[in-house]
C-alpha positions in Angstrom: -73.6 16.2 -26.5 -75.9 19.1 -25.4 -76.9 21.0 -22.4 -80.5 21.4 -21.3 -81.5 24.7 -19.7 -83.2 24.5 -16.3 -85.4 27.5 -15.2 -83.8 29.6 -12.4 -86.6 28.6 -10.0 -86.1 24.8 -10.6 -83.5 22.2 -9.7 -82.3 19.3 -11.8 -80.8 16.1 -10.5 -79.6 12.7 -11.9 -81.4 9.9 -10.0 -79.7 6.5 -9.9 -81.7 3.4 -9.0 -79.8 0.5 -7.4 -80.9 -3.0 -6.4 -79.8 -6.1 -4.5 -81.3 -9.3 -5.7 -79.7 -11.7 -3.2 -79.5 -11.5 0.5 -76.0 -10.4 1.5 -73.8 -12.7 3.5 -74.1 -12.3 7.2 -71.6 -10.0 8.8 -71.1 -8.5 12.3 -73.3 -5.5 13.0 -71.1 -2.4 13.4 -71.0 -0.8 16.8 -72.9 2.4 17.1 -74.2 4.7 20.0 -77.6 4.7 18.3 -80.7 2.6 18.3 -83.5 2.1 15.9 -87.1 2.8 17.1 -90.1 1.7 15.1 -92.7 4.4 14.7 -96.1 2.7 14.4 -98.5 5.0 12.7 -96.6 8.3 13.4 -98.4 11.6 13.5 -97.9 13.5 10.3 -96.2 16.5 12.0 -93.8 14.3 14.0 -92.9 12.5 10.8 -92.5 15.7 8.8 -90.3 17.3 11.5 -87.8 14.4 11.3 -88.0 14.3 7.5 -87.2 18.0 7.4 -84.3 17.6 9.9 -82.5 14.8 8.0 -83.6 15.8 4.5 -83.4 19.6 4.2 -79.6 19.6 3.6 -80.3 17.5 0.5 -83.5 19.4 -0.6 -85.9 16.6 0.4 -89.3 18.1 0.3 -91.8 15.7 -1.3 -93.3 14.6 2.0 -93.4 18.2 3.3 -95.8 19.3 0.5 -97.8 16.2 0.3 -101.5 16.4 1.3 -101.8 15.2 4.9 -104.3 12.4 3.9 -101.9 11.1 1.2 -99.0 11.2 3.7 -101.0 9.4 6.4 -102.1 6.8 3.8 -98.4 6.0 3.2 -96.9 6.1 6.6 -99.8 4.3 8.3 -99.9 1.6 5.6 -99.2 -1.8 7.3 -96.7 -2.5 4.5 -94.6 0.6 5.2 -92.3 0.7 8.2 -91.0 3.9 9.6 -88.1 4.0 12.0 -86.3 6.8 13.9 -82.6 6.6 14.6 -82.2 7.8 18.2 -79.0 8.7 20.0 -78.1 8.0 23.7 -79.8 11.2 24.8 -83.0 10.1 23.1 -82.7 12.7 20.3 -83.9 11.6 16.8 -80.9 11.8 14.5 -81.9 9.8 11.5 -84.7 7.9 9.7 -85.3 4.7 7.8 -88.4 3.9 5.8 -89.0 0.5 4.3 -91.7 0.0 1.8 -93.0 -3.5 1.2 -96.1 -2.6 -0.8 -94.7 -4.2 -4.0 -94.9 -8.0 -3.8 -91.5 -9.6 -3.4 -89.7 -6.3 -3.0 -88.6 -3.9 -0.4 -87.8 -0.3 -1.3 -85.5 1.6 1.1 -87.7 4.7 0.6 -85.7 7.0 3.0 -82.4 6.4 4.6 -80.6 9.3 6.3 -78.7 10.5 9.3 -78.3 14.2 10.3 -75.2 15.7 8.5 -73.4 16.1 11.8 -73.0 12.3 12.0 -71.4 11.9 8.5 -68.0 10.3 8.3 -68.3 8.3 11.6 -69.2 4.9 10.0 -72.8 5.2 11.3 -74.2 4.8 7.9 -72.9 1.3 7.7 -74.6 0.5 11.0 -77.9 1.9 9.7 -77.6 0.0 6.4 -76.9 -3.2 8.3 -80.1 -2.6 10.3 -82.0 -1.8 7.1 -80.9 -5.0 5.3 -81.7 -7.2 8.3 -85.2 -5.8 8.3 -85.7 -5.7 4.6 -84.6 -9.3 3.8 -87.4 -11.3 5.2 -89.4 -14.2 3.9 -90.7 -13.7 0.3 -88.4 -10.7 -0.5 -86.4 -11.2 -3.7 -85.3 -7.7 -4.3 -84.2 -4.7 -2.1 -83.8 -1.4 -3.9 -83.0 2.2 -3.3 -82.4 5.3 -5.3 -80.1 8.2 -4.8 -79.5 11.4 -6.7 -76.8 14.0 -7.3 -78.4 16.2 -4.6 -77.8 13.6 -1.9 -74.5 13.4 0.0 -71.6 13.2 -2.5 -70.6 9.8 -1.2 -74.1 8.3 -1.2 -73.8 6.5 -4.5 -70.5 5.0 -3.7 -71.8 4.0 -0.2 -74.7 2.1 -1.7 -72.5 0.3 -4.1 -70.0 -0.6 -1.4 -72.9 -2.2 0.6 -73.7 -4.5 -2.4 -76.2 -2.6 -4.4 -75.9 -2.6 -8.2 -76.9 0.5 -10.3 -79.6 -0.5 -12.8 -81.1 2.8 -14.1 -80.4 6.5 -14.4 -83.0 9.2 -14.9 -83.1 13.0 -14.7 -85.6 14.8 -12.5 -86.4 18.5 -12.4 -88.6 20.2 -9.9 -89.5 23.6 -8.5 -86.8 24.6 -6.0 -88.4 24.1 -2.6 -86.5 27.1 -1.2 -88.1 29.3 -3.8 -91.5 27.9 -2.9 -90.8 28.7 0.8 -91.1 25.0 1.7 -87.5 24.9 2.9 -85.4 27.9 4.1 -83.3 29.8 1.7 -80.1 28.6 3.5 -81.0 24.9 3.1 -78.6 22.9 1.0 -76.0 25.7 0.4 -74.1 23.4 -1.9 -76.9 23.7 -4.4 -76.9 27.3 -5.9 -80.1 29.2 -5.3 -80.7 31.1 -8.6 -84.1 32.6 -8.1 -85.5 34.9 -5.4 -87.3 33.2 -2.6 -90.9 34.1 -1.5 
C-alpha cells in the first residue's frame, strides 16, 4: 500500500461509476414542493449560473471552463435533456441533465440540488423524476458517476435507489479555486493548499 502525492494546486478524487440495467419497479412519486422544468436549448450563461449554484459546493467546474461552442454543442444536442428544479417561488434550486447520446443508454450527467435542501428527502423526488424520464423505449442501461468530492451521502443514495457500483477510478485536476474559476471559499470541506490567483 502506498500514497501518491498530489501537487498543492491540484485536487484528487475517487470516482465511482454506477449503473442500473433494469427498469426499477414502479413506486409512488415522493411529494415535493418542487417542479421540474425542461430547458430547451438554454443560453450558455443561464446554464453556467445554475451549474455554478448547485455545483460550486462540490467543486464542479468542468462546464464553467469549457469553450462556449463546445458547451452549446452539448446542451443544445437533441439527445441531451437539461432540466431545472424550481421551487414554489420560481427560484431554480437544482438541475438534472440526461444524456442519451450513447445508443441504448442514458447517463445521468448532472444531478443536484442546492445544499440548503439536503436532508429533506427531495433527492428521492428528483431521482424518481430522473428515472421516469431516463427509462424510455430502447434504453437498456441508466448510469451515473459520483466522487469523493460530492455530498458524503451521494454514493449511498445512488445505491439505495437501485444503482450498482461497477468501476472506480482516480481523477486529479487543477483546483478550480486556485485557477480563479470558483471562489476560494467554495467547498470549504476540501482543504485549499495553494494560494489563489
